[in-house]
C-alpha positions, -999 to 999 in steps of 0.1 A, spaced: 0 0 0 12 35 -7 44 44 -25 67 39 6 75 10 28 53 25 55 23 28 32 24 66 31 20 81 -4 52 97 -17 42 133 -17 29 131 19 61 113 29 83 140 14 62 168 30 63 151 64 100 145 62 107 181 55 84 192 83 102 168 107 135 183 96 121 217 103 112 206 139 147 192 143 162 225 132 144 242 161 159 221 188 183 238 212 211 214 203 225 200 171 211 168 157 203 154 123 168 144 115 179 107 116 194 112 151 163 130 163 141 102 150 162 76 167 162 96 199 125 101 197 120 63 195 145 56 223 129 82 246 94 67 243 81 50 275 86 13 273 113 13 246 144 -5 258 164 -6 226 166 8 191 184 -12 164 189 11 133 206 0 101 237 16 87 254 15 53 287 30 65 309 34 95 301 71 95 263 64 95 267 39 123 286 64 144 260 91 137 232 67 147 251 58 179 255 95 188 217 98 189 218 79 222 237 108 237 211 134 228 194 152 257 156 149 261 139 162 230 114 183 250 77 189 251 76 213 222 93 189 199 72 160 210 40 181 205 52 190 170 58 154 161 24 144 174 7 172 155 26 163 123 16 127 127 -20 135 133 -22 159 104 -2 141 77 1 104 85 -26 91 109 -53 87 83 -30 67 60 -13 43 84 -27 43 120 -53 17 114 -25 -8 103 -11 -11 138 
């Protein structure tokens, strides 16, 4: 379903990814969107580990650095929730 692995259509996925990157840019510390995504998952209640893939040593090191990020904060979390609710929920939420 959809044009992406997750089932989200391509245009929505691109738009959501850009908006997520914009949220990351507003953090009070430096992080890539990938690092913020990994930190977001790891900082969820009940999550004990995150196992990301990597295609290079540099990417593996960048992914590992996500574990050192400080808490993402309520404003970021609210932005991610709003983005999900507005752009993604209708396309994928009923699948899980």
